C-alpha positions in Angstrom: -19.0 -127.7 76.2 -22.0 -127.0 78.3 -25.3 -127.1 76.4 -28.5 -125.3 77.4 -31.8 -127.2 77.0 -32.9 -125.1 74.0 -29.8 -126.2 72.0 -29.8 -129.9 72.7 -32.2 -131.1 70.1 -30.3 -129.4 67.3 -27.0 -130.6 68.7 -28.2 -134.2 68.7 -29.3 -134.1 65.1 -26.0 -132.6 63.9 -23.1 -132.6 66.4 -20.4 -130.1 65.4 -17.1 -131.4 64.0 -14.2 -131.7 66.4 -16.2 -133.5 69.1 -14.3 -136.4 70.5 -16.6 -137.4 73.4 -20.2 -136.7 74.2 -21.8 -137.5 77.6 -25.5 -137.8 78.0 -26.7 -137.8 81.6 -29.7 -137.1 83.8 -32.5 -138.6 85.8 -34.6 -139.3 82.7 -33.0 -142.6 81.7 -35.3 -143.2 78.8 -34.4 -139.8 77.3 -30.7 -140.4 78.0 -30.8 -143.7 76.1 -32.9 -142.2 73.2 -30.4 -139.3 72.7 -27.4 -141.7 72.9 -28.9 -143.8 70.1 -29.7 -140.7 68.0 -26.1 -139.4 68.4 -24.7 -142.8 67.6 -26.7 -142.9 64.3 -25.0 -139.7 63.2 -21.8 -141.8 63.1 -23.0 -145.2 62.0 -26.2 -146.5 60.4 -26.3 -149.7 62.3 -25.7 -149.4 66.1 -25.2 -153.2 66.3 -22.4 -153.2 63.6 -19.6 -155.2 65.3 -17.0 -153.7 62.9 -17.7 -150.1 63.6 -19.3 -150.0 67.1 -17.7 -151.0 70.4 -19.7 -151.1 73.6 -17.9 -150.9 76.9 -19.0 -150.8 80.5 -17.6 -148.2 82.8 -16.0 -150.8 85.1 -14.1 -152.3 82.1 -12.4 -148.9 81.5 -11.7 -148.3 85.2 -10.1 -151.7 85.5 -8.1 -151.2 82.3 -7.7 -147.5 81.5 -5.9 -148.1 78.2 -9.1 -149.9 76.9 -10.8 -146.6 76.0 -7.9 -145.3 73.9 -7.4 -148.7 72.3 -11.0 -149.0 71.2 -11.1 -145.4 70.0 -7.9 -145.9 67.9 -9.1 -149.1 66.2 -9.5 -148.8 62.5 -12.8 -149.4 60.8 -12.6 -152.6 58.6 -15.4 -151.2 56.4 -14.2 -147.6 56.2 -15.8 -144.5 57.8 -16.0 -143.4 61.3 -16.3 -145.6 64.4 -18.4 -145.4 67.5 -17.5 -146.3 71.1 -20.4 -146.4 73.5 -19.7 -146.4 77.2 -22.6 -147.5 79.3 -23.1 -146.7 83.0 -20.5 -144.0 82.9 -19.5 -142.7 86.3 -17.0 -140.2 87.9 -14.3 -142.8 88.2 -13.9 -142.5 84.4 -12.9 -138.8 84.6 -9.1 -139.3 84.8 -9.1 -141.7 81.9 -11.3 -139.5 79.7 -9.2 -136.4 80.6 -6.1 -138.1 79.3 -7.8 -139.4 76.2 -9.1 -135.9 75.3 -5.6 -134.6 75.1 -5.0 -136.6 71.9 -8.2 -138.2 70.7 -8.9 -140.0 67.5 -11.5 -137.8 65.7 -12.4 -140.6 63.4 -14.1 -142.2 66.4 -16.9 -140.7 68.5 -17.0 -141.7 72.2 -20.5 -141.5 73.7 -21.0 -141.9 77.4 -24.4 -142.9 78.8 -24.7 -141.8 82.5 -27.3 -141.4 85.1 -27.9 -138.3 87.3 -24.7 -136.3 88.0 -24.5 -133.3 90.3 -22.8 -130.1 89.4 -19.8 -131.2 91.4 -19.3 -134.3 89.4 -15.7 -134.5 88.0 -16.9 -136.3 84.8 -19.7 -133.8 84.2 -17.3 -130.8 84.8 -14.7 -132.3 82.5 -17.2 -132.7 79.6 -18.6 -129.2 80.2 -15.3 -127.5 80.2 -13.5 -129.3 77.4 -13.5 -127.8 73.9 -13.7 -131.3 72.2 -16.4 -132.8 74.5 -19.9 -131.9 75.5 -22.4 -132.7 78.3 -26.1 -133.1 77.4 -28.4 -133.1 80.4 -31.7 -135.0 80.3 -34.3 -134.0 82.8 -37.8 -135.5 83.2 -40.2 -133.9 80.7 -42.7 -131.3 81.9 -46.3 -131.5 80.9 -45.6 -129.1 78.1 -42.7 -131.2 76.9 -44.8 -134.4 77.0 -47.6 -132.6 75.0 -45.1 -131.5 72.3 -43.6 -134.9 72.0 -47.0 -136.6 71.9 -48.3 -134.3 69.2 -45.2 -134.9 67.1 -45.3 -138.7 67.4 -49.0 -138.9 66.7 -48.7 -136.6 63.7 -45.9 -138.7 62.3 -48.2 -141.7 62.5 -51.1 -139.8 60.9 -53.2 -139.4 64.1 -54.9 -136.2 65.1 -55.6 -135.4 68.8 -58.0 -132.8 70.2 -56.3 -130.1 72.4 -58.2 -131.2 75.5 -57.1 -134.8 74.8 -53.5 -133.8 74.4 -53.6 -131.9 77.7 -55.2 -135.0 79.4 -52.5 -137.2 78.0 -49.8 -134.9 79.3 -51.4 -134.8 82.7 -51.9 -138.6 83.0 -48.5 -139.8 81.7 -45.6 -139.1 83.9 -42.1 -140.6 84.1 -39.2 -140.8 81.7 -39.2 -140.5 77.9 -39.4 -144.3 77.5 -42.6 -144.5 79.5 -44.1 -141.6 77.5 -43.3 -143.4 74.2 -44.7 -146.6 75.5 -48.0 -144.9 76.5 -48.2 -143.3 73.0 -47.7 -146.7 71.4 -50.4 -148.2 73.6 -52.8 -145.3 72.8 -52.3 -145.8 69.0 -52.9 -149.5 69.3 -56.0 -148.8 71.4 -57.3 -146.4 68.7 -56.7 -149.0 65.9 -57.8 -147.7 62.5 -59.6 -144.6 64.0 -57.2 -141.7 63.6 -58.9 -139.0 65.5 -58.2 -139.1 69.3 -60.6 -137.4 71.8 -60.2 -136.9 75.5 -62.4 -139.9 76.5 -60.1 -142.2 74.5 -57.0 -140.9 76.4 -58.9 -141.3 79.7 -59.9 -144.8 78.9 -56.5 -145.9 77.7 -54.1 -143.9 79.9 -56.0 -143.0 83.1 -55.1 -145.3 86.0 -58.6 -145.8 87.2 -60.1 -146.0 83.7 -57.4 -148.4 82.5 -57.8 -150.7 85.5 -61.6 -150.8 85.2 -61.4 -151.4 81.4 -59.0 -154.3 82.0 -61.4 -155.7 84.6 -64.2 -155.3 82.1 -62.7 -157.0 79.1 -61.1 -159.9 81.1 -64.3 -160.5 83.0 -66.2 -160.8 79.8 -63.6 -163.1 78.3 -63.7 -165.2 81.5 -67.5 -165.4 81.5 -67.7 -163.5 84.8 -70.9 -161.6 84.1 -71.3 -160.0 87.5 -67.7 -158.7 87.5 -68.2 -157.3 84.0 -71.4 -155.5 85.0 -69.6 -154.0 88.1 -66.7 -152.7 86.0 -69.2 -151.3 83.4 -71.2 -149.6 86.1 -68.1 -147.9 87.4 -67.0 -146.7 83.9 -70.5 -145.5 83.1 -70.6 -143.5 86.3 -67.3 -141.9 85.5 -68.7 -140.8 82.2 -66.8 -143.1 79.8 -68.5 -142.9 76.4 -70.0 -146.2 75.2 -67.9 -146.0 72.0 -64.7 -146.1 74.0 -65.9 -149.1 76.0 -66.8 -150.9 72.7 -63.4 -150.1 71.3 -61.7 -151.6 74.3 -63.7 -154.8 73.9 -63.0 -154.9 70.1 -59.2 -154.5 70.7 -59.2 -157.3 73.3 -61.1 -159.7 71.1 -59.0 -158.8 68.0 -55.9 -159.8 70.0 -57.6 -163.0 71.2 -58.5 -163.7 67.5 -55.0 -163.1 66.4 -53.5 -165.2 69.2 -55.9 -168.1 68.6 -55.3 -168.1 64.9 -51.5 -168.3 65.4 -52.0 -171.0 68.0 -54.1 -173.1 65.5 -51.3 -172.5 63.0 -48.9 -174.3 65.3 -47.3 -171.6 67.4 -46.9 -172.2 71.1 -48.7 -170.0 73.6 -45.4 -168.9 75.1 -44.1 -167.6 71.8 -47.4 -165.9 71.0 -47.5 -164.1 74.4 -44.0 -162.9 74.0 -44.5 -161.5 70.5 -48.0 -159.9 70.7 -48.0 -156.1 70.3 -48.6 -154.5 72.7 -47.4 -157.3 75.0 -49.8 -158.8 77.5 -49.2 -157.4 81.0 -47.4 -160.1 83.0 -50.2 -160.1 85.7 -52.7 -160.8 82.9 -50.8 -163.5 81.0 -52.5 -166.4 82.8 -55.9 -165.1 82.1 -55.1 -164.3 78.5 -53.7 -167.7 77.9 -56.8 -169.3 79.4 -59.1 -167.2 77.1 -56.9 -168.0 74.1 -57.7 -171.7 74.8 -61.4 -171.0 75.7 -62.5 -169.0 72.7 -62.6 -170.7 69.3 -62.0 -168.8 66.1 -65.7 -169.0 64.9 -67.0 -167.7 68.3 -64.4 -164.9 68.3 -65.5 -163.9 64.9 -69.1 -163.7 66.0 -68.1 -161.7 69.0 -66.3 -159.2 66.8 -69.3 -158.9 64.6 -71.5 -158.4 67.6 -69.3 -155.6 68.8 -69.2 -153.9 65.4 -73.0 -154.0 65.4 -73.1 -152.6 68.9 -70.9 -149.6 67.9 -73.3 -148.8 65.1 -76.3 -149.2 67.4 -74.9 -146.9 70.0 -74.4 -144.2 67.3 -77.7 -144.6 65.5 -80.6 -146.0 67.6 -82.7 -144.2 70.2 -82.3 -147.0 72.7 -80.2 -146.1 75.7 -76.5 -147.0 75.3 -76.5 -148.6 78.8 -79.2 -151.1 77.8 -77.4 -152.0 74.5 -74.0 -152.4 76.3 -75.5 -154.6 79.1 -77.2 -156.8 76.5 -73.9 -157.2 74.7 -71.9 -157.9 77.8 -74.4 -160.6 78.8 -74.3 -162.2 75.3 -70.5 -162.2 75.2 -70.2 -163.6 78.7 -72.6 -166.4 77.7 -70.6 -167.1 74.6 -67.4 -167.4 76.7 -69.3 -169.8 79.0 
């Protein structure tokens, strides 16, 4: 069965009966994996269930062609249908799959996870032509697709996003589905308790230049590098980043430092903390974050967060220029770090 793009989402949610094998393929590896997992959950609740799920590599089946039929014929010890996942599926599997489809076990669903396959691919052609198999293509999302996905995910998590902010996100974030979801998770963490997302928030969190300069700013402040912090701030101000977005970035950084320091004082090792923070610390920043976790005490971090809360309120209420308020705060925080 050959599926058009418009029918894939409905198919993934509810595959029709009589399907013995489903192949998900395409250049968007994140979307391929996501759809394979969704299809698998229509068969079993737990994809890690060793009694009802078998995971094979393509090479294992090529070396031992009977392996596919044997795994598919195995009975579930707990009852119900079974799932056989085949990772890194390639054209060498086509003869084995063709033979299996002649007499499949319909109590087992075989899902093949493949990369990009051309129209001449024997494996793709087999799944497209067979009555009891299907091929689901996964191409890299367009900006419209990314916008629809982002709106849906944010809505599910109780966030609202302005139309221009949604368009900005879709323009900034490129790549496969996994990268898009990672960017959405980062954006939600960046927003914290604030549920309304505006374009400057997206620019600050997801724009390459903005993100890099914000990282330079927050880590320079944490390292007591006042001059570097002022340079990063000057660039961001020149680019039009609102002061509230800048303050939010600093708040999130110091909240993470506060969380990490508290866990460290409770007895956890820095290695464990760095591996389990969410979102994780970028590997190039791990050394700097580790040093700041040691440098900043909990009381000083608490005062820094209080200062930033007051700064946010001042930027919104007072007549004093935001630039003056922000520079004063950057200086005070850098001195606290020193």
